[in-house]
C-alpha positions, -999 to 999 in steps of 0.1 A, spaced: -631 -92 -369 -618 -101 -403 -590 -120 -387 -614 -139 -365 -636 -147 -395 -607 -159 -416 -594 -181 -387 -628 -196 -382 -631 -203 -420 -597 -220 -421 -607 -240 -390 -638 -251 -408 -619 -262 -438 -594 -281 -417 -623 -297 -397 -636 -310 -430 -604 -329 -437 -611 -363 -424 -578 -379 -434 -563 -395 -403 -532 -375 -391 -505 -384 -368 -509 -382 -330 -494 -352 -314 -456 -354 -315 -430 -337 -295 -422 -302 -308 -387 -300 -322 -367 -272 -339 -378 -283 -373 -413 -274 -362 -404 -238 -355 -411 -206 -376 -387 -178 -369 -393 -141 -371 -360 -123 -374 -357 -88 -358 -331 -61 -361 -337 -47 -326 -330 -10 -334 -352 -10 -365 -383 -27 -352 -403 -8 -326 -396 20 -301 -412 10 -269 -393 32 -245 -384 68 -257 -364 73 -226 -335 53 -241 -334 73 -273 -299 86 -272 -287 104 -304 -315 88 -324 -320 100 -360 -345 81 -381 -334 100 -412 -298 87 -410 -296 51 -421 -264 46 -401 -278 60 -368 -299 45 -341 -336 47 -349 -350 40 -314 -360 3 -316 -356 -14 -282 -364 -45 -261 -396 -30 -247 -407 -24 -283 -403 -61 -290 -422 -71 -259 -451 -48 -270 -453 -66 -303 -449 -103 -292 -487 -109 -297 -484 -94 -332 -456 -118 -340 -474 -148 -325 -506 -140 -343 -488 -143 -376 -479 -179 -366 -443 -175 -356 -430 -197 -327 -396 -182 -322 -378 -148 -326 -342 -142 -335 -327 -109 -324 -296 -92 -337 -269 -88 -309 -281 -69 -279 -246 -64 -263 -232 -30 -257 -217 -17 -289 -193 11 -297 -205 43 -313 -224 37 -345 -231 0 -338 -269 2 -341 -269 -33 -357 -252 -49 -327 -221 -64 -344 -195 -40 -331 -194 -53 -296 -177 -32 -269 -188 -52 -238 -201 -88 -241 -217 -87 -206 -237 -55 -209 -270 -47 -228 -267 -18 -253 -281 12 -235 -302 22 -266 -320 -11 -262 -327 -11 -225 -314 -31 -196 -307 -67 -186 -339 -68 -167 -357 -57 -199 -342 -86 -218 -351 -111 -190 -386 -98 -191 -387 -102 -229 -376 -139 -226 -402 -145 -199 -430 -129 -219 -420 -149 -250 -420 -181 -231 -455 -173 -217 -466 -173 -253 -448 -206 -260 -423 -187 -282 -385 -193 -282 -358 -167 -282 -327 -169 -303 -299 -144 -296 -273 -134 -322 -238 -142 -308 -205 -131 -322 -172 -149 -313 -151 -139 -344 -144 -103 -337 -150 -72 -315 -158 -36 -324 -131 -15 -342 -121 3 -310 -125 -23 -283 -106 -15 -250 -87 -48 -253 -68 -34 -282 -50 -10 -259 -45 -35 -231 -9 -48 -230 -21 -79 -211 -44 -88 -240 -21 -82 -270 -23 -119 -278 -61 -119 -278 -62 -109 -315 -47 -122 -347 -22 -100 -366 -40 -72 -384 -44 -85 -420 -72 -82 -445 -87 -113 -462 -75 -114 -498 -77 -150 -508 -111 -163 -498 -102 -198 -509 -75 -199 -482 -92 -212 -451 -64 -201 -427 -67 -166 -441 -105 -167 -438 -102 -177 -401 -74 -153 -391 -80 -122 -413 -97 -91 -400 -132 -92 -417 -140 -57 -429 -112 -45 -407 -128 -58 -375 -103 -70 -349 -101 -108 -352 -102 -127 -319 -76 -155 -315 -98 -184 -303 -67 -206 -300 -56 -184 -270 -68 -203 -239 -78 -170 -222 -99 -159 -252 -115 -193 -255 -124 -194 -218 -138 -159 -219 -161 -167 -249 -173 -199 -233 -180 -182 -200 -199 -153 -215 -219 -176 -237 -229 -197 -207 -236 -166 -186 -263 -153 -210 -281 -187 -209 -279 -189 -171 -290 -153 -166 -318 -150 -192 -330 -186 -201 -327 -180 -238 -332 -209 -261 -306 -206 -288 -278 -187 -304 -276 -177 -341 -238 -179 -346 -224 -151 -367 -195 -155 -391 -191 -192 -384 -166 -199 -412 -142 -173 -399 -137 -194 -367 -119 -227 -366 -141 -258 -366 -125 -273 -335 -137 -242 -315 -173 -250 -324 -170 -285 -312 -160 -273 -278 -183 -243 -278 -213 -266 -284 -204 -289 -255 -200 -259 -232 -233 -243 -239 -253 -275 -239 -238 -284 -205 -260 -254 -193 -291 -262 -213 -292 -295 -230 -317 -286 -257 -300 -253 -265 -301 -246 -302 -272 -235 -323 -280 -220 -358 -248 -212 -377 -243 -186 -405 -219 -200 -431 -222 -177 -461 -211 -199 -490 -227 -212 -522 -213 -247 -520 -235 -269 -497 -206 -293 -492 -185 -265 -476 -214 -254 -454 -224 -290 -444 -190 -296 -429 -198 -272 -400 -229 -294 -391 -204 -320 -381 -188 -298 -355 -216 -292 -328 -237 -268 -347 -273 -280 -349 -285 -261 -379 -272 -239 -407 -285 -210 -427 -293 -222 -463 -277 -196 -485 -279 -217 -517 -317 -218 -510 -318 -180 -507 -298 -175 -539 -323 -195 -559 -355 -185 -541 -348 -148 -542 -341 -150 -580 -370 -173 -589 -398 -157 -570 -388 -120 -576 -397 -125 -613 -423 -143 -634 -419 -173 -657 -390 -187 -637 -386 -224 -633 -388 -238 -597 -367 -268 -606 -334 -252 -594 -350 -249 -559 -359 -285 -559 -323 -293 -569 -311 -274 -539 -332 -297 -517 -318 -328 -534 -283 -316 -528 -292 -308 -492 -304 -344 -486 -272 -357 -501 -247 -335 -482 -263 -326 -448 -269 -349 -418 -299 -328 -408 -314 -312 -439 -347 -305 -423 -330 -282 -398 -316 -258 -425 -328 -222 -420 -345 -210 -452 -351 -174 -461 -360 -149 -489 -338 -121 -476 -321 -108 -445 -301 -79 -430 -271 -85 -452 -290 -88 -485 -311 -65 -507 -347 -67 -497 -368 -92 -517 -392 -63 -524 -365 -44 -541 -356 -73 -564 -393 -75 -575 -394 -38 -581 -363 -39 -602 -381 -64 -623 -410 -40 -625 -434 -65 -609 -458 -63 -579 -437 -73 -548 -468 -84 -529 -478 -109 -555 -442 -122 -557 -439 -124 -519 -470 -145 -517 -455 -171 -540 -421 -170 -523 -436 -172 -488 -459 -201 -498 -428 -221 -508 -409 -210 -478 -436 -221 -454 -444 -254 -472 -410 -267 -482 -385 -285 -459 -364 -264 -436 -370 -239 -408 -387 -208 -424 -370 -175 -413 -388 -143 -421 -370 -110 -418 -390 -83 -401 -409 -60 -425 -414 -87 -451 -450 -89 -440 -455 -54 -452 -433 -57 -483 -407 -33 -468 -384 -20 -495 -346 -16 -492 -315 -18 -512 -279 -26 -501 -269 -23 -464 -280 -1 -446 -310 7 -467 -323 -29 -462 -326 -21 -425 -354 5 -426 -376 13 -396 -406 -10 -394 -440 5 -401 -470 -9 -382 -496 14 -399 -499 -3 -432 -521 -25 -454 -527 -60 -439 -531 -80 -470 -497 -96 -468 -499 -99 -430 -531 -119 -433 -515 -141 -460 -485 -149 -437 -509 -156 -409 -527 -181 -431 -495 -198 -440 -485 -200 -404 -517 -216 -394 -514 -242 -422 -478 -251 -413 -488 -255 -377 -518 -277 -384 -504 -299 -411 -474 -320 -399 -466 -330 -435 -455 -293 -441 -430 -295 -413 -419 -332 -413 -430 -347 -446 -409 -360 -474 -406 -338 -505 -412 -348 -541 -415 -328 -573 -446 -340 -591 -445 -316 -620 -426 -285 -632 -427 -267 -665 -415 -231 -670 -426 -220 -635 -457 -241 -630 -449 -266 -602 -465 -292 -580 -448 -307 -550 -460 -335 -528 -453 -339 -491 -463 -370 -471 -461 -376 -433 -476 -408 -419 -511 -408 -433 -512 -372 -443 -505 -360 -479 -503 -324 -490 -498 -310 -525 -482 -275 -530 -491 -259 -563 -473 -227 -574 -480 -210 -607 -450 -188 -612 -460 -181 -648 -478 -152 -666 -507 -174 -677 -534 -196 -662 -521 -232 -660 -538 -266 -660 -519 -297 -648 -534 -333 -648 -520 -357 -623 -524 -393 -633 -511 -419 -610 -491 -396 -587 -519 -396 -560 -542 -421 -545 -573 -425 -566 -609 -419 -555 -601 -389 -533 -601 -351 -535 -577 -323 -531 -590 -296 -508 -573 -262 -511 -567 -245 -478 -553 -212 -491 -578 -202 -517 -605 -228 -511 -601 -247 -544 -615 -282 -546 -603 -309 -570 -621 -342 -571 -605 -372 -588 -621 -383 -621 -612 -415 -637 -582 -416 -613 -570 -382 -625 -567 -348 -607 -571 -316 -628 -554 -287 -611 -561 -253 -625 -543 -222 -611 -545 -185 -622 -513 -168 -631 -490 -159 -602 -510 -177 -575 -505 -207 -552 -526 -232 -534 -519 -258 -507 -540 -289 -510 -546 -317 -485 -556 -351 -499 -588 -363 -483 -617 -388 -490 -644 -376 -513 -673 -359 -496 -709 -357 -505 -727 -336 -480 -701 -331 -454 -722 -323 -423 -694 -312 -400 -680 -289 -426 -714 -274 -435 -722 -269 -398 -689 -252 -393 -695 -229 -422 -730 -221 -409 -715 -211 -376 -689 -189 -392 -713 -171 -415 -739 -167 -388 -713 -152 -364 -701 -129 -391 -737 -119 -400 -745 -111 -364 -714 -90 -361 -723 -69 -391 -759 -65 -379 -749 -53 -344 -721 -31 -359 -747 -14 -382 -772 -11 -354 -746 6 -331 -736 29 -359 -772 39 -366 -778 47 -329 
């Protein structure tokens, strides 16, 4: 009931915003919000496929499967996510709970279920208007792949060599990453095989996109051809590439070779550092955005994130700084959901799941936990869905001093202001000339209201809090808003009355 009440309250607040907004536009990938799932560590929906499961061994299977994801699709959708990204579901060699040690590209890992289970997952997601992105690996196979012992396929792999010089692109592309057998994409048979299997999964299951693993370890020319092949099957198929590098110029090059969007590691580096501690300036994050605009052809399609399966959990970073991870996550997620880019949230973030280095950062999800952060994520998802400026608007830094920051986003006739106080003290900021005069800022996260006075807006935020404002005409007695509030409170009062009456009887 709390969730219903909160949703009605936000609806009432949004109803009161009389600023004209754009007509409904076609949904594109920059409008998505992605929930990232490590299949084995999410939810056990079918105990019958629990082979050699040991939840106490961080390197063993923990029982998560495709049925478990199906069972939680409504949970994910209710938080406001419009797409899910799954780690590889292909059959892996022993110990490959994470999915990246592939043994058979055409089979579903038996611990996860069957091909029919996956088809059903995609159908159920599509029924909920949610898209499905599957992790896809073309750089390597598992350590003991049968091809390694097949004389007919001796040319399917590069010579066994480790990567020593990471500045040498040829070495990066041909070396065996972490000792994993490196596929020779220049071999026509290998290339054809990878193209065929990539198209087969789209044709068989109707997935919506691939998250491409280890992109920089594969030649750029391959991605040009790969993109043409998969999009010949499904024109709007989405390719999200992982290029782990701190230099945006290096990463941006791959966006010119058929890959639609890229994971923003420079964003992660700054965001995880800034928001996991107090009194940290947000200006470095804005500088990341300015560089993105300069270097990328499609900066709004960059995948932004606070942590993932290859990094220390954000919660652990906050704990190392001896600070409340829930408070820090609220600030970080506010920026993630209101700044440009496609927000990607790693499973468990909504419960502040802890975890250190791999594999500790891949703990089993806990669904019996406090919902404070889940409700906050839900609220952010609702606002991003309802306010086009948070998905498509321009992005301007209005003010920043030692961690107190104000950002403005404008799309058509809608203007929002994102206020984040990442300091240890209450802060007051006066905007004079940055916003249209004679209006008011209506806070949709915490319900703050700031009316312009003499053309100025005085924004006051408590320490370590955030607010998302929408600029709207000043209101006197806002009849629709008051009526909506009356409906909300009346419904809530009736619920409490009948609940008590039922308890008494």
